[in-house]
N, C-alpha and C positions, 0 to 999 in steps of 0.2 A: 467395351473398353473405350476410354476417351482417346482422342488423337494425341500424339506426343506433344504437339503444340496446338493451342486453341486461341481464338480471338474471343475476348470476354468483355462484357459490359460490367463494370464494378458498380454495384448498387447498395452496398452496405459495408460496414466495418465491424468485425466481430470483436468481442471482448478478448483482449490480448493483442489487438492492433492490426490484424490481417484484413485486407480488403476481401470482399466476397462477390464472386460472379457465379453464373450458372452455365453449365454445359450438359446437354442431354439429360436434364432433370437432376443433375448433381450440383451441390454447392462446391465451388472451387475456391480455396483460400490462397490469396496471393499477397505476400508481405510487400510493404512499401508502396501500396496503391491507395487511391482516395476514391470515394464514391463519385460517380459521374464520369470517371475516366474509362476510356476504351483502350484495352491493352492486348498484347500478345503475351501469352504465358506458356511456360513449359511445364508439363505435368511431371512431378517427381514421384509421388506416391498416390495410389488410388485405393480407396476403400469402397465398401458397398454403397454408402450413401453420400460420400464426399471425396474430395481429392485435394492434395497439397501441390502447389505449383510455385514456380519462381518467375519473376518479371523478366521478360525478354525485351519488350519494346513498348513504349508509350505511343499510342495512335492518336488519342485525344487526351489532353492534359487538363486537370482541374485548375481553376483560378486560385485554389487554396494551396497549390504546390509551391514550395520554396526550395532554394538551394541549401542543402545541409552544410553547415560549417565544419563538420568533422570529417577528416579524410578516411576514417574507418567505418563510417556509417554505411550500413548495408551488408557489411561483413561481420562487425562486432555484434555480439548478442545483447548488448546493454540497452540500446535505444531502439524504439520502434517508430517514432513520429517526427524525426528531424526533417522529413520531407514535407511536413504539413505546417501551415501557419499556426502560431500559438493559439489564436482565438478558436481555430477549428479543432485543435486538440482538446480544448476545454469543452467545446460543444459535444464532442463525441464521448468524452469521459463522463459527463453528466448524463448523456443519453444512455450509455451502457450501464451505468448504475441504476437508472430507472428501469431499464429492461430486465436486469437481474431481480429487482424487487418485485416486478410484476410476474415474471416467468417462474422464478424459484420461490419467492416469498408469497406468491398469490395475493399481492396487494394491488387491488384494482387501480387505485389512484394514489400513488406514493406521495407523501407530503415532502416533496423534494425542494430544497432551497437552492438558490444560485450557487454555483461552484465558486470557491475562494481560490483565486489564482496565486501563483508564486510571484513574489516581487522580482525574482531573478529567473529568467528562462534558461540560462546557462550559469556555470560557476556557482552552483548552489550546494552541491554535496559536500558535507563536512567529513566524509570518509568514503573510501573505496576499498575493495578487496581485490588484489591482483594475484595472479598465479604465475609461477615460474616452473618451466620445464625445459631442460636441455638448452639453457641460455635464452629462451624466449620469455619475455616479461610482459604480461598483458591479460586480456580477457578471452573467454571462450567465444568462438564464432556463433552466429545465430542459428546456423544450420548443421553444426557438427561439433563433436566434443574434441575440438582442436583449438589450440591457442593462437591468437593473433597478437603480434608484437605491437605494443602501444607505448608511444613516447609521452603523450599528453592526452588527458581526458577532458574535453570541453565542458562537461557538466560538473566537474569537480572544482572545488575552490582552489585558488592559486596556491595556497599553502599545501594542499594535498598533492598538487602537481609537482611542487618543489620536493616533497617527500618521495614521489615516484621517480623523479630525476636522480635523487640521491640513492635510492634503492638500485636503480639500473646501473649507476656508476660503480657500485661495489660488487657487481657480478654475484648475486645471491644464489644460494643453494635452491634446489627444487623445493617447492612448497607453496603455501598460501600466506599472503602478507596483507594485513589490514593497515592502511595508511590513513592517518587522521590529521585534521587541521590543527587540533589542540590536543595536548596530552591530558589524559584523564583515565578513569576506571574503564576497563575494557568490557563494558556491559552494554546491553541494548539501550539505544537512545535514538531519537528521531534524527533523520538524515538531513533534513532541510530546516535549518534553524529558524528562519523567518516564518515559514508556514507553521512550524510547530508552535511558535508563539501565538499566531492567529488562532490555532486550534485551542490552545490553553485559554485564551481570552474568551472564545465562544463557550467553552465549558463553564467558565466562571459566570458568564451571563445567564446560563440556563439553570443554575442551581436555585432551588426554591428557597425563599426566606425562612428563617427559623430552624434551619438544619444545624445540628450540633456535632454529628459524627460523619466522617467520610471513610468509606472502605474503598481503597484503591487496589483493585485486583490486576495482576500482571503488571505490577507497579514499576518494575525495573529499579533504577536508582532513585525513584521518587519524583520524576519530572512533574507530574500533575499535582500530587499531594503537597509537595513543598511550596508550590505556587498558590495553593488555596488555603494555606494555614490560617489566614486572617478570617476566613469564613466559618471555621469549625473549631470547636473546643478540643476535638481529638481527631487525629488522622491515623488510620490503620492501613499499612501497606502490606500486601502479600504477593509473593512470587516464588516460583520453583527454583530460581537461580540464586544459589547461596552467595555468589560473588556480587550480584546486583544488590541483594539485601545488605551485605556488608558495606557496600558503598553508600546505601541509603542511611544506614545507621551511623556512618562516620561523622556526619555533621547534623544529626537529628536534634531537634528541640525536645523539651520535656513533653510536648503535646503529640509527638510522633512515636508510633510503635511499628516495627517492621518484623515480619515473620516469613521464614522460608519453609516451603513444604508443598504438599499437594494442594492445588488451588481449590478444588471442590471441598475438601475436608476443612481447610482453613476458612473458607467462605461460610460454610455451615456453622462452624464453631463460633465465629464472630457474629453472624446475623442472628443466631439463636440467643445471643446474650446482650443485645442492644435494644434500644427503643426504636423500632422500625420506622415509626412516624417521623422521627427526627434524624434519619439516616439517608445519606446519598451513596450510591455505588457507581464507581467508574470501572469499566472492564476494557482492557486493551490487549486482546489475545493475539497470538501469531496468526499467520494466514490460514491455518486450519480452523480458526474460529473457536467458539466455546465448545468444550466437551459436553456430551449429553448429561453427564453428572453435574456439571456447573449450571447448565440450563435448568435442570430439575431443582437445584438449590435456589436459584433466582425465582422460579415459579412458586416454590414453597414459602419463601420469605419476600414478598413483594415490597419494594420501598417506594417512597413518593417520587424519587428521581433516579433513573438508571441511565447512564451515559455510556454508550458503546462506541469505542473507537475501533475502526476496522480498516485493514489493508487489503481486503479481499471481498468484493461485492457478492459473489456467489455464496460464501459461507455466512456473510452478514445476513443475506436474504433468508437462508435456511434457518438461522438462529432466531430472526425476528418472527418468522412463522411459528416457531416452536414456543416463543415467549408470549404469543398473542393471547393466550388464555388468562394471563395474569397482568399484562401491561397494555397500555394504549400507545401507539406510535405517534408522537407529536410532530417530529420532523427528521429529515435526513439531509445532511449537508456534505457535499463532496468538497474535498480539499486537494489541490494539485501539489502534493508533496514531491512528486517526481516528474517534472516537465521533461518532455522528449521521450519518455517511456510510456508503456501501456498501463503502468501501475495506477491504481485509484485508491485514495484514502477517503474515509467517510466517517462522519459522526452522527450516530442515531440518538435521538432524545426520546426516552420512554418515560411514562408515568404510570403509577399503579392504576389498574382498571377499576 
């Protein structure tokens, strides 16, 4: 058993944002620490090969440590990196993506491009979801399923914080409330507008010339497809969310077609009926990644350009390993869609093998 408190040298930062030290041969994960720091940590939970701890005291401090501007940081479960300089956040996110590609994807030398930073380190989120329970309005704590009362979120856009203030003033009922900077269809969309546009621009630049059909899988309301209309004679969007498809159809041009239903079945149906050599596919799945059935369809019908947008490096790495028989990985570009958090967005560019 580890001592209740231990002095640790932090030598790594794990995916998810926790610093890593070692005591008696075990990895000890300590939130809100930075590699190079020496700390006293209190062990909270101990497993066979690792332990979870909380920071008690900083003995030696990293030069990358900064003062968090948020009064809730360290208690709120939303942000993991406000104690770290922004440049160092970018360094670790890129490094963690590369580690996942090597360890899980078995890619010895990942073709990793430089990370694309967010123009705004704070006030970038165009929406937040807050929870209300017994008069408390806010977010869940990082270490417990309990709410912390929040008056303002520094990573949210001013208009979102105005909506939060208005919600608090009317004493809402218990429940979950999504607050947005702008009114629009309540379907999935990217949270950081500026970084989403950089992502769309890079996708545009990676499309091979002479392509006439775009299949946009997990298309939501058509964020990518609608921006790429000039490059294709036909855009086909597919998503399981009927509300997202309805929003995509609402302002669709004659060149756009949108279909709701099972992603694998829809993908197989369309890929089997088009000229594959003139078809580009974009996939933007949830954090669970591509289902095994979707990966099988993509292997069966390889296209010249496959662009994979991921919000979860481990599932991206798993899927890239599974697609390796039919595709060649050209590049992976991390995007910092979520500054101050441990979340990592990435774009993988694949071509038919």
